[in-house]
N, C-alpha and C positions, 0 to 999 in steps of 0.2 A: 676385459673384465673380470680380468682374474682378482682382482683385490675385492669385487662386488660382494662377495658373502660374508667377507670380516668385514666389511665395511659398513654393510647389513647389522651383522650380530652387534657390532659398538654401539649402532644407535639405537637397537632394540635393549642392550644392557645400559642405557643412558637415560634411556624412558625418549629419545627425540625421535623426530620424524623431520624428513627433509622432500625439498622439492627441485626435482628434474625435466629441464625444460627443453626441450627435441626444436630445433631451428630450421627447418627446409620445407622441402617440396615432400608429396605425399607418399612418394617409393622412399624417401629414403627414412624420413619418420617412422615407418611404418614396420621397414625391414631393423634401424634402431633398438626400435620396442618392441619387437621381438625376439632382438636377441636379448633385453634387460631383462622381460618378463619367464624367459626361457630358464633363464640363468637362476631366478628367484621364486621359490615357492609361494602360491600365495592367493589369494582372491582372482586379482588383477581385475575389479571392477569398472568398467568403463564406461565413461556420462560419453557420447557423442551423440551428433543428428545424425550419424551415418553407423546403417546396423554393423554389431562386432562383435559377435561370436555371442556366448552363451548368456557371460557376467556382461552385460549389455543392458544401461538405461539411459534413456533421451533426460535432456535438461530438464523438461517438465516435469517429472517423474522425479526427481533424488527425494525429494516430502516422502516418497512414500517408503524410502530407507532409513526415515528417524527412526533412534531406537537399534538399530542397528551396527554390527560394528565390522570392517574391514580391514585385511593387509592389502596394501598396496591398492594403487587408483589411478588409471589414467584420465585425462579429463581435453579434451579433443575439441582446441579451440579454431580452430584451420574456416570452416564456415562462419562460427559465430560465438561469441561469447556473452555465456549467459553468466553472470557474476553470483547472482543469488544463485544459481546452480554450486558454483565453485564453493561458497562460500558451506554452504550445508553438507559437500561431499565430502571439505577439508574436514568434519564432524565429527564423521563417521571412520577416520582412519586412526589404529591404535598406536600405541608406539610403535619403533622401529619399520614405520611403514614407509616406502615412499610416492609421493604422488609426483605422476609423471605426466607436466604439460605439453602439446603439441600445439605447434604453432606455423605458419608459412613466414617465411623468408622474413625477414623483419626491412630489409630496403623497399619492400612492395608494401607490409600489412596494412598501412598508417592507411594507403589510397583504395584499401579492397575494402568492396560492403559488406556488412557484418547482418546475417540473415537473424542472429537475433536483436536488431535493431526494430526489427516488424514490432514488437511487443511494445515499446517506449516509444519511437518516434512516430511523428503524425504522418510520415511516408508513405504511400501504399509501397511502395519499395526501397530495399536493403539502401542504407548510407553509410557510406564510410565513418569512419571513428580516430579521428588522427590522433584527438586530445586522450582518448584512454588507450589510445595502443603506445602514445609517448611517455603516461606514466606508466604504464604495466612496465615497457622496458626499462625505463628509469627503475622502475622497484627493483626487480631484476639484479642492475648494475653496480645498485646500491646496496647489495645482501652480499656479502661473502660467503652468507649458505646456502645462498639460490645456485644449484648448477645449472651452468648452460653451454648447452650440446651444439655447434654451428654447423651444419651441411658443409663440409669439406674443410674443416679444420680440425687439428686430434684434437680427441679430450682423457684426461687422465683426473680417477678420481684424485683428490685432497686427501692428506693424513685422516684415518678415521677419528671421530667423535671419544672424547678422553673428557670423565671427569668422573663421580661419584658413581657409585650400581645404584641404578632405580626400583624399586617395587611396585607392583602393579597393586594396585586396591585390592585388599582381602575379604570385600564384600562387607566387613565391621567399620564402623563407623572411623575415620580418620580424626585426630584431635581437632580441626577447626568445623570439622562437622557435628561432633560427641557437644561441643560448645554449645552450637545451636539448639542442638538432637532436645539438650538439659534444658533450655529457654523454654521451646514449645513443647515439654511434654510437662512443663509447671504454670505452661498461660493457664491462667482461670477461666476467662472470656476473651475474646475482640480478636480483634484482624492482626495478623503476621505476613508480614512479605520476605523473599528470598531473591535477592538477586546475585546472579553470578556470570560471568564468560562459561561459552561453551567448556567440558571436560571439567568441572569443577566437580560435580558431585549431587546437585542440587537437585535432581529426578532421584538417582538415590538416596539421599536424605529424607527426601519427601515418604518414598518409599518404605523407611526406616521407622516414619513416622510412625504409619499405618499398624506393620508390625507391633511396635513395643506399646502403641495404645490400648487402653483396656476395652474400648466400649468398639462405638461404632465408627467407622469411617468414610464418604463417600470424596470420589475422586471424579473430577470432570477436565475436560480440555478440548480444545478445537477439534481435535481425532484422536480416535483411541490407540493407533498406530503410534501416537506420538509417546506413549504412557507405556511402553516397553520396557524401560527400565525400572520407571515405577515400581509396577507390577512386580517384576522381578524381586524387587526388595521388600515388597512389603508381601509377598507370602500368601497364602490364603485370607487373610484377610480386604484383599483387591475387592473394591466394586465400583466400577466405573460407569456411569451416565453421561451422555451428549448437554452439552449443556441446553438446545433445545427440548428435548424431553426433559431435561430437571426443572425448567422454565411452565410446561406443561403440568407438571405434576403437584409443581409448586403452585399453582392454581386451581387446579383440580382436588387440592389437598387433599395428595393421596399416597406423599410420602413420607416412610416409616421417619421416625427423628434419629435422629445424628451429631455426635460429638464435633466432629469437624467435618468442614466442607476444603478438598486440597482443588485447586486450581490450576492447572500445568502449562505454562507459557500464556499466562494471562495479560501479558501485554496482547496477544491475537483475539482479545475477545471484546465488544462493545463495550466501553464505559458505562451505560446507564445500564446493561444488563448485570455489570459487574455487580453494582453498586445496590442492584435487587439480591443481589444473592448475599450478599455481606449481611443482610439485614435477616435475613431467613435461617441464619446460622450459627449458635455459639459461638463457633471458632472458625475461621476461615483461616487459609493458608493459599499467599497467591503465590506463584514460583514462576518465573522469566527469567530470561535470556538478558544481558546488558546487554550489545551487539550480536548482529547476527543477520543472517540473509531474510528474517522477519518483519526487523524494524529493533530499535534500538528500546532497551528496556530504562534505559537511563531517564528519556521523555517521558516515559509510562508513570516513573515517579515522581517528576515533577507535574503532571497533568493529569493524572489520576490519586495516586497514593497521596500525596500532598492535601486532598479534600477528605481523607480519609480521618474522622478524628483518632487519636489513642493509637495510632497506628505503631505496631511493634518494626525494624527495619534492620534484616541480616545481608549480612554478604559474604561470597566465600571466596578467596582469594587463589587460594592453592589449586594445581592443578591434579587428578587424581586419577587421570586416565593416562596421561604425559606428564614431561617432568615440565619446569619452570623450564623459561625463558627457550620455551622449542620455537625453532625454525620454521617449522609451517604456518604455528599461530602468527608468528611476528611477521611475514612473507603474506598474508591474507588480512590481518590486520592493516597494514601500510599499504595493499594495496587497495584494501575498501572503504577506508581512512576510519577505524573501526575504533582509534585510538583516541581519546574525548578530554586528553588532559588539556586542549587549549580550553575547554569550555568549561571550565573545571576552575579558570585562572577569571578574576573578576575583572572588567576591560573600567578605566579608573579616566576623568579626566570629563572635558566638554565634546560635546557628538559632533561631529562632521558627515555631512553623506555623499558621497561618493559611489559614481555608478562603478562595475564592471562587466567586461563580456568575457565570451568564453576564450579571450585569448590569453586572459590569464592564465589559465592552465597552461598553455605553454611558457610565458611572458613573466608570472612571478605565480609560481604554484602554491605557495603557502598560503599567501594571502586568499585566498580564492577557496583553497582547502580550510582554512580556518571559518569561514562563511559557509560550509558544508557544513560542517562541522555542529557549529552552531544550531542549522535547520536540523540537523538529524539530533540532535538532542533535546530539542524544544517537540518536535514531531514525533513519536512514537510508533507512528505507521510509515515511516522513512525505509527505505530501502535499498538497496541496492543498484533495482531500477533507476531508482531519483540519480544517483550517483551518475548512472552514465547518458540520461535524460539529460541533465547540467552540465555533461560535460561534451556530449556531442550533439543532441535534439536541435531544429531548427529551429526558430524564434522564440529563444529563449534570454530572457534579460537579467539582468540583477542589480540591486544598490544595496546600498553598508553603509548602520551608523557606525565613523569608527570613532572611539576613544581613545587617545594617541593612537596606537599602531592596530591594536586589538576590535574586532566588532565587536559591539555593542546590542547591531539590531542589522537585520536580516532582510531581503525581498526579494523574490523571484519572480518576475513576470512574464507570461508565455504570449506570445502574439495568438489570435484567434480574427475570425470574421474574412471577411473580403471575399467574399461568395458570391458568383456569377446572380442575377436575378431569376434567373428560370431554374440553377441547381436551388437556391434558398427557398425557392414555391415550392420545387420537387419533395425538399425536407421536411417542410411544415404539414404537405402532405401526407409523408411516412414511406412515399416511395424510394429514399434514397437517404441515406447514411453514409458521408465519405467519414474518413480515418481525423479524428481532432475533433479541435474546436467545441469545446466540452458546455459554456457558456454559451458560446451565437450558435452553435447548435438547438439547443435545449430552448434556446429564445424561438428561436423558430418552431421546432417540432412540437412544443409543446404550450406555445403563447399565442397568441391572436393576428401577429402579423407575418406575411407569409417571407417579406423582406428582410426581417429581420436578421440572417443571417448573410446580410449583405453591406452591411457595417462594419469597421473594423474597432477590434477591440483589446485592451489588454488585461488579461484574466491573472488576477492573485492566486499566482500556485500556492505558495509558501508566506508565511510572513512572522518571524518574528524575534525575540528583543532577549538579550540573557537575562536570567531569573535574578540577578545580580540589580541588576538594573531598570529592571519594570516599574511600570506606575511613574514615571515621567515621561510621559510623550513622546519618549522615542517610535515607538509602532506610528500614530499619526504623522509621526515628522517622517518617516519612511512614504508612506501613504501621498501627504501635502508635493514631496520630494516628485512622485511619479505621476501626481495632478501636474504638475508644472512641467514636467520634463519631456511628455508624453510626444509622438511624432505628430505635426498639425494635423494630419489627415486620419488620426485615431479622434473615433464618436464619444469611447465610454471607456473606463475602466472599470470591471466585474469580478467581485464572485461570488465563490459557490462552496455552501460551509456546512457543516452539522449543525442544524438548526441551537442555542441554546438562549436563554434573554439576554446572559452576559454579554455574551459575545457577539448579539444582535444590537448591543449596547453600544458595543466598541464600533461596529463597522455604520452606523445612524450618526454616531457622533462623527465621525469621517466626511459625512454628506453622501453619505449611499443611499437609496431608495430599493425597499424591497420589489423585483417585480416578479417574483416564483416562489411554490410552497408547495411541497412534494405530498403526498397528500398518502406515504407506508413509510415505514422507517427503516435505513438503509443498513446491511448488514452488517457492511464496512463499519461503522459509529456508535448505531443505534437508536440515532437520531435522525429526523427530518431532514431534507435536504432543501436549502435555500438559498436565493440567489437575488444578488444585491446588485446592481449598475450606478455606478457616478459618473452621469455624462458628461462631455467635455465639448462637443459641436452642436451645433441647433439640431441634427438630426439623433444627437444620441440625448437629448433634453428631449425630445418627441418622444423616442420608444422607451423613454426610461417611463415620463409621463403617463404613455399609453398604456401598459404594460402594468401602473401599479396601478390605473383605474381597474383593469380587468381582472386583479387580485382582489378589488375593492369589491367590484360586481358580481366575485361569484362567492366571494365568504361565508355566502349564508347556508349555501350551499357547501362548501369544501369545511368547512368546519365540522360539521357530524361525525367527518371520513378520518379525521385525527385525534388524540387524547392531548391536542397541544393546543393553550388557545394561540390565534392568529394576531400576532403583531399589527394590525391593518386594522379599521376601523369601517365594517361595510355601508354599502353604498344604496341595498334596497330595492335596483331595477330590478322587475320581474318582468318586462316587456322585451319579443323578440325584437333585434337592430339586424340592420345591414349585418355586422360581422356575426353575429350569432348564424346567420343564414348563412355565411361561407363557412365558419367553425361547421354547423351541422352538416354540410356538404362533404368537407373534407370527410367525415367522420364514416358517413352513409357511402360513397363513393370512393373513400380513397385505404389511408388505412390508421389516420390519427386516434393514436388511444384514446378510450374511455376515459379515462382519469383526466385528459388534459383537457375535454366537454364536459367536465360537471354540470359549470354552469348552464352551458347552451343547453343542455337536454332538459335539465330542470325548466328552463323558461319554457324550451318546446311544450313538457310536458302541463304547465299550466296555461300557455295561448294556445294549445289545440284542442277541441273537440271532440279527439276519437281517442280510441280503448287504450291504445297501447302497452298490454299485455309485460311483453318484453322488459320496455323500459321500468316498467314500476315496481315489479320483482327486481331488478337490478338493484334501485334507489332503496327497495325495502330488506336489502341485506341478503338478497337469498344467490348469493351469489357462487360458485359450482368452483371444484378444484381445475386443474392446470389443463387435462384434457377435456375438460367442461366447459374450461371458461373461454377457449378457442368455437365452438357450437355459441356458449353462447351470446359472446359479442359478433357474431356471423348475422344470428339474428337480430343482433339489436342496429346493426347496419342497414339490415333489407326493411326492418322497420322502423326506419328515420328515414329513411329513401324512400318510402309508399307515406308517410307524414307528411315532407315535402312536396309529393307530388301533388295531397290531397290540399295543401294549404293556397300553394299557386305551381298548379302546373309545369306552367312558362318560365318561370324562374326556377325552378327545379331542375329541369330538363337544361339550360344552360349555365347552369354550375353544375350541372354532370357533365358537359362537356367541356368547359374549360379545366378542372379538376383533372377528367381525363387524360386532357393533354398532357400531363406534368410528369405523366410514366414515364415519360420520351426521353427524359433530360435527364 
């Protein structure tokens, strides 16, 4: 360690950061880490599932560190590899810092279960992640700037980095920032967006705009903690409001007038909410990261910004928190496939559809990495968890539309369903919620068939077409390929999506049948969740037809709960039938949510010559808050149970007994 101080001083002088990988057993890695950290003063923040002293942070809590900076950090990958936490941690390190990665011995790592897989794999127990481990090792070995110290082998620091002296940002605008700032200060009205990788000073730029603008500026962001840097540069003019509070103030017309609204990390805010905010302010600045742990700004530009008329776009390329060609930034970009150069190239020529499996990460990594970059660039919610899932989660299938050797389209499918009859019925009743099976479980839990989750399906997790090749029918070709090449025991293709009329028209043209429509907007998308099936078997056709007719039958009562026109024709059937009895019993005697029973509960009100005061209050809009809701739903269940006993005591008792038995599966 005699050269360590000199090497680290050279890092600080040239504005660089470096990665050191300590590979070995627990006792050895901790001993070397103790020697390393003792030789260098610094914060030495440790991100680990294991308690590690005062400067310790769990991987799940790394986002709370946004806006802060540290000198030196440790990322513990021995028990699990939280890739999103690593990306966020790297963004907090100052120039002149080390990021020390702790790993198990590489020869056994690929077979070792990864605790982080519980977040992105549908398996209840941790699974090994051999493809990601091989990818990590390859990234380390291919980058000369990544230092690797293996237990039992000698280690020596290389020659200290040399290069021009690097100057830390002074707090005043750099040349690139000044050009963007001048353009923003002269903007008469309208919307602008600034995108940049981390460390380019985009939040600082937004703060400078606040400080220099002569009028009132309002700032919002997904979390106030993420605006620390912006606030530091804004000075006394910094005014923050959370997005939900901002919407409430606009609705109540209680917000004072502002010249600017600045939305930091705009890609993390639902598109419909952003559109509402654009309409209420004379000038809006959207600020977002191009690539990072929370998603991709490239997809944000394509999906959201392309729909904003007259949008002014700016980007920052020059780092201000470290020097160009920083080794840590380069390593993170290679590891998590943040480099999207492939996405910018136009794939030319006729397309052919070809399948890919996870083995491609071993046999043809460049090919499947290009597929991931296409999916990542097209979906701005893509995060490192999606990369981990794509690499190693069970039940993943892929197809690509190849134009020459480049992907012009990508399809990601996930196997679902195949639950036992008893488990599917327990899901329907609300007694069980096994991991995974998004659509299959929803069809049972919110639909009308207790057997729905016994069928096998392929869910379309992602589909993307390169922006230069859109409106050529490539997406429909990929769906047709999946339909033709599904396994013989597959009953349907499924999709769950944030509903927009345009998106539904695409799925409808591909042959899908709408089977579910949510009753509230999702926070992640700002849209109502819609689910649709493309049946492949007789059982799949029966399920799709049954659930679509159920949706039509309930549409009259579902429509008042949503502010979007339902894309189905109501059937206006108001009498209780056998399915209504079963659903009402599932609500009264089990845990089916009231939103899943809107139609049958309303038909009960029409059919029963009973007071049912709690149910009438519910549908008159007198719902309560979270705590009050639990008591209210409990009262509803009791009231519906009494109503069934009053209408037909023998039938109600038999259904209660049948449903009670489901909780033991």
